[in-house]
C-alpha positions as CSV (number, residue, x, y, z in Angstrom):
1,M,22.8,-78.2,-237.5
2,A,21.1,-75.3,-240.2
3,S,22.5,-76.8,-243.5
4,S,20.2,-74.3,-245.5
5,N,23.0,-72.2,-246.2
6,I,26.0,-74.9,-247.8
7,T,27.9,-74.3,-251.0
8,L,27.7,-77.6,-252.6
9,H,31.1,-78.2,-254.3
10,P,33.6,-81.3,-255.5
11,G,35.6,-82.4,-252.3
12,L,32.8,-81.5,-250.0
13,V,31.6,-84.4,-247.8
14,L,28.1,-85.6,-246.9
15,L,27.8,-87.5,-243.3
16,S,24.9,-88.9,-243.1
17,E,22.8,-87.8,-239.9
18,P,23.2,-90.9,-237.3
19,F,19.5,-92.2,-237.8
20,M,19.0,-91.8,-242.0
21,A,16.8,-95.0,-242.5
22,D,17.7,-95.1,-246.2
23,P,19.9,-98.5,-246.5
24,H,21.9,-97.1,-249.7
25,F,23.1,-94.1,-247.2
26,K,22.9,-95.6,-243.7
27,R,26.2,-94.5,-241.7
28,T,27.9,-93.4,-244.9
29,A,30.2,-90.8,-246.0
30,V,29.4,-89.1,-249.4
31,L,32.0,-87.3,-251.5
32,I,30.7,-84.7,-253.7
33,C,32.6,-84.9,-257.0
34,E,29.9,-83.1,-259.5
35,H,27.9,-80.1,-258.7
36,Q,25.6,-77.9,-261.1
37,S,22.7,-75.7,-259.7
38,Q,20.9,-76.8,-263.3
39,D,21.6,-80.2,-263.4
40,G,22.1,-81.6,-260.1
41,T,25.1,-83.5,-258.2
42,V,27.4,-86.3,-258.4
43,G,29.0,-87.7,-255.7
44,F,30.3,-91.5,-254.4
45,V,29.6,-93.4,-251.1
46,L,33.0,-93.7,-249.9
47,N,32.8,-96.2,-247.1
48,R,30.4,-99.0,-248.6
49,P,32.7,-101.8,-249.6
50,L,30.8,-104.2,-252.0
51,G,32.6,-107.7,-250.8
52,M,34.3,-108.2,-254.8
53,R,37.8,-107.1,-255.7
54,V,38.5,-105.0,-258.7
55,Q,40.0,-108.4,-260.5
56,D,36.5,-110.1,-260.3
57,T,34.8,-107.4,-262.2
58,L,37.0,-105.9,-265.0
59,I,38.8,-108.2,-267.5
60,D,41.9,-106.1,-267.8
61,M,42.5,-105.5,-264.7
62,D,42.9,-109.1,-263.3
63,N,46.0,-108.2,-261.2
64,I,44.0,-105.6,-259.1
65,T,43.2,-106.9,-256.0
66,S,42.1,-104.0,-254.5
67,E,38.6,-103.5,-252.9
68,L,35.4,-102.5,-255.2
69,Y,33.2,-100.3,-253.4
70,Y,29.4,-99.0,-253.7
71,G,29.2,-95.8,-255.0
72,G,25.6,-95.6,-255.2
73,P,22.3,-96.4,-256.3
74,V,22.2,-94.6,-259.8
75,A,23.8,-96.3,-262.7
76,Q,25.0,-99.8,-260.8
77,D,26.4,-100.9,-264.0
78,T,28.9,-98.1,-264.5
79,M,32.8,-98.0,-263.0
80,H,33.8,-95.5,-261.7
81,Y,37.6,-94.1,-259.9
82,L,38.8,-91.7,-257.5
83,H,42.9,-91.6,-257.7
84,R,46.1,-89.5,-256.8
85,Y,47.2,-89.5,-260.0
86,G,46.1,-86.4,-261.7
87,D,49.4,-85.8,-262.8
88,I,49.7,-89.0,-264.6
89,I,46.2,-89.9,-266.0
90,E,45.1,-87.9,-268.8
91,D,41.9,-85.9,-268.7
92,S,41.6,-86.9,-264.9
93,M,39.3,-83.9,-263.3
94,P,40.3,-82.7,-260.3
95,I,38.4,-82.8,-257.0
96,M,39.9,-81.6,-254.2
97,D,43.8,-81.7,-253.1
98,G,45.4,-84.8,-253.9
99,V,42.2,-86.7,-255.5
100,Y,41.1,-86.9,-258.8
101,W,38.0,-88.3,-260.5
102,G,38.4,-90.5,-263.7
103,G,40.7,-89.8,-266.5
104,N,41.5,-91.8,-269.5
105,Y,40.8,-95.4,-268.6
106,E,43.3,-97.1,-271.3
107,Q,46.3,-95.6,-269.6
108,L,45.2,-96.3,-265.9
109,S,44.6,-100.0,-267.1
110,V,47.8,-99.9,-268.9
111,L,49.7,-98.3,-266.2
112,L,48.5,-100.4,-263.4
113,G,49.4,-103.3,-265.5
114,N,52.8,-102.2,-265.8
115,G,53.2,-101.7,-261.9
116,E,53.8,-98.0,-262.6
117,L,51.1,-97.0,-260.2
118,D,50.4,-98.1,-256.6
119,P,46.8,-99.7,-256.4
120,A,46.6,-97.8,-253.1
121,G,46.0,-94.6,-254.6
122,I,42.8,-95.2,-256.5
123,R,39.7,-96.7,-255.7
124,F,37.1,-97.9,-258.2
125,F,33.1,-97.8,-257.7
126,L,30.2,-99.0,-259.0
127,G,27.6,-96.7,-259.8
128,Y,27.3,-93.4,-258.1
129,S,24.9,-91.2,-255.9
130,G,23.2,-88.7,-257.7
131,W,20.4,-86.0,-256.6
132,S,18.5,-83.9,-259.3
133,A,18.6,-80.0,-259.3
134,G,17.2,-78.9,-255.5
135,Q,17.2,-82.2,-254.2
136,L,20.3,-82.5,-252.1
137,E,19.7,-79.1,-251.2
138,E,16.1,-80.0,-249.9
139,E,17.8,-82.8,-247.8
140,L,20.6,-80.4,-246.6
141,A,17.6,-78.2,-245.3
142,E,15.9,-81.0,-243.8
143,N,19.3,-82.0,-241.6
144,S,19.2,-85.3,-243.6
145,W,23.2,-84.9,-244.1
146,L,26.2,-82.7,-242.0
147,T,28.8,-81.7,-244.4
148,T,33.0,-81.4,-243.7
149,E,35.7,-80.7,-246.0
150,G,37.5,-83.8,-247.7
151,K,41.0,-85.1,-247.0
152,S,42.9,-87.9,-249.6
153,A,42.5,-89.5,-246.0
154,Y,38.8,-90.4,-246.1
155,I,39.6,-91.8,-249.3
156,F,42.4,-93.5,-248.9
157,E,44.2,-94.2,-245.7
158,L,40.9,-94.3,-243.3
159,S,38.9,-97.7,-243.2
160,D,35.8,-98.0,-244.3
161,K,34.5,-98.5,-240.6
162,E,36.1,-95.9,-238.8
163,L,35.4,-93.0,-242.0
164,W,32.4,-91.4,-240.8
165,K,33.2,-91.8,-237.1
166,R,36.3,-89.9,-238.0
167,A,34.9,-87.4,-240.2
168,L,32.3,-86.1,-237.7
169,E,35.1,-86.2,-235.0
170,D,37.1,-83.9,-237.2
171,K,34.3,-81.5,-237.1
172,G,34.6,-81.3,-233.3
173,G,32.0,-80.2,-230.6
174,K,28.5,-81.3,-230.7
175,Y,29.3,-83.7,-233.6
176,K,32.0,-85.7,-231.8
177,Q,29.1,-86.6,-229.2
178,I,27.1,-87.8,-232.7
179,I,29.5,-91.1,-233.1
180,H,28.0,-92.7,-229.7
181,Y,24.5,-92.5,-231.0
182,P,23.0,-96.2,-231.9
183,E,22.1,-97.0,-235.2
184,D,18.4,-97.4,-234.0
185,P,17.0,-94.5,-231.9
186,N,14.7,-96.6,-230.1
187,L,17.7,-98.0,-228.5
188,N,18.9,-94.7,-227.0
């Protein structure tokens, strides 16, 4: 599981090791959306719903009943979104095949309000996950994270409860066994 030679890039998914104690990242899958070796890394936790709806948070999205997600512990007062509509929403940043980050929010709001976009193709996050320059590389060297290439299905199709396990199963081999580890190593 040597992680020190991993190349960080948008579209890479971080899978927390099974015994990670940090409550922000316990049994999570985090999609990296930006990595600059001099500035650090930005990503979003994909499998941590907040128990709130988008319509409860954003006034101009009062007809959007989609789940709102915890993006991470940084800047909890900011809203971000991943989506499938990079060919429609201006200024969208491509992350990987079929997945885009951000873009023109006013345009998104109008298109959703008019029913021109399927809300199932958009995921909204409060806050984000962030690492300063070199911090994530250190965590990878300590084996705090496993990595896998992202898939749009991880964001838009799989349930929150199955995502972490499914991504490990997709890695195959010894990683398939990790999904059976208890959350508390003392119960092993």
